[in-house]
N, C-alpha and C positions, 0 to 999 in steps of 0.2 A: 637513207637503210631500210633496206628491206626486212626488216624483224618480221616472223612468222607470217612470210609470205613465200609457201612453197608453191613448186612449180614451175617451169619455162614458159615464159612468153612467145617464144618461136616469132617473134616479130608481127604477131597478128592481134587482131581484135578481139576481144573477149567472145563475142559470138561466131567470129570466124573460127577459133581455137576450137571452141565446144564442138560446134557443126564436123571439123574436121576429125577429131577424136570419135565422136560418135559415128563415122563414116569408117575410120581404120578400124574400130573394135569390130565392128558388124563383120568388115571382111575379114579381120583376121581369125573370127569364129567361124567363119563361113569355109574360109580355105585352111585355117590351121596355122599358117606360115604367110608372113608377108615381107617384103624387103622395102626398107625406107632408111631415112637418116638416123644416124645416131642418137640424136637429141630425141627425135620422134617417137624413136622405139623406147628410150628407158622412160618418157613417160606415158606411152601406151601400156609398159609392163604393169605399172601401177594400176591402172584403169582395169584392164584383163584380168589381175588378181584379184582386184575386188569383186568382180562381176562373177569368177569362177566359185568365191567363197558364197557369195548369192546363191549359185547355182547348187553348191553343197546343202546347203540350207533346205532347197529345194519345197517350201513351203508357198503358198498363194500370195503371201505378201511379196516374198521375195521374188517369185516371177513376175510381179506386177513391176517390181523395182527395176528389174533388168530391163522389162519390156519398154519402160519410159527411155532408157538409155540406148539401148539398140534398136538399129532402124527396121529391121525384118523380124516377122512374127516366126519364120520359120527357123532363123538363126537362133531366136530364144529357146524355141524347142529343142533344137540340137545341143544348146548351152546346158540345159536343163535333162535332156535323156542320156546323151552319149560322150560330153566333154565331162560335166562335173563329176560323175559316178567313176570317172578313172582317178580321181582324187582324193577320195572318202579317207585314206590313210594318210594323206600327205598334208602336213600341216602349214604349209605354206611353199611358195617358190614353184609356180605351175610354169612358168615361161623361160625361154633361153633367149640370149641374145648372142650374136655369132657375128663379129666383124667381117666385113668383105670387101673392104680397102676403099677405094676413091672413085666417085663418079666421073666418068670423061667430060661432061659437058662443063661442070660448075666445079669440079673436083671437091664435092661434098663429101663426107665419110659416110660409106653407107654402111648397114646392119642388117641382117634377116633376123627376125624375132618369131620363135616358134614354140609351140607347147612340147613340154618334155614328156617324153614317150614312156621312159623306163618306170618301171613300179618301185616304189620304195617299198621295202621290206623294215617292219619296225625292228627295232633294237631289242634283243633279248638282254633283261636285267639279270646278271648273275646272282645266284641267291648267295646271301650273305651267311657263312658259317654259324653254327650255333653257339651263343657265348657258352664256353667251358667253365665249371665251377672253378673257383680259386682254389688253388692247393694251400694247405695251412702253413708248409714250409717247404723251399727248394732246397735239394742238398747242395752244400758249399763246396765247392770245387777247390782244390788245393794243388797248385802248380808243384810238380817234383823239383826237388832241390837239383841244381845243377852244381856240378863239381868242377872246379876252376883248378886246370894244372898250370901252372906257372913255371917258368924256367929259373924262380929264384929260389936256394937251397932252401931245405925245410926248415931249417933253424930258424931263419929271418921271416916265415911266411906268418901272416896273422893266424890267429886262431879261428876255425871255422865257426860260422854262426849255427845256434842250434835250430833246428828247423821244427817247428810245434805241428805236430800231426792233429786234424779235428776228425774226430769220428763222424763216418757220412752214415746219415740214415736214410731210409725210403720210406714211402708212405706203406709198402707193405709191412715193414719193419716195426713202424707205429701202431698199423693195426692187429700185429702179433702180441705187442706189449699191453696192448688194451684188451686183448682177447685174455690175456693170462691172469690181468688184474682182476676180470671180470670173477 
């Protein structure tokens, strides 16, 4: 069982896999777009996103951590000066994977991984309306009585029910009554 063992092995030894991803992430930041297989692109995405997050931090320690993984010093400089500042407002998802089809030689599925170029505009939260003070009593609405016209003679018709009317008061009426009482 492979519990808590994340990542694809890609049929390589650990040292070969680490070296391959270091080369791939260096090329990716240098060219900002590379073509590779689907599985490698999906693994490269997590590494690249973590390094861009380091670039967003921008301090010396983050730069040294990135330099320990990326092969070229010029690419580290590019990451911290041009790539990471593009994504200061973006919380994640700096890369995009586009499926390209199958490779003619071995029929492997190819993908292109690239940096997302569009600017993300932060969502503006709508202001909640102020809480209205509770009204003491709401007026009660009474439905009007409906007269039923029947084809039955008047003598056989049941007596009509009496409708009790409720006096409707409004807040203005209550304030007027309070003013008179004072």
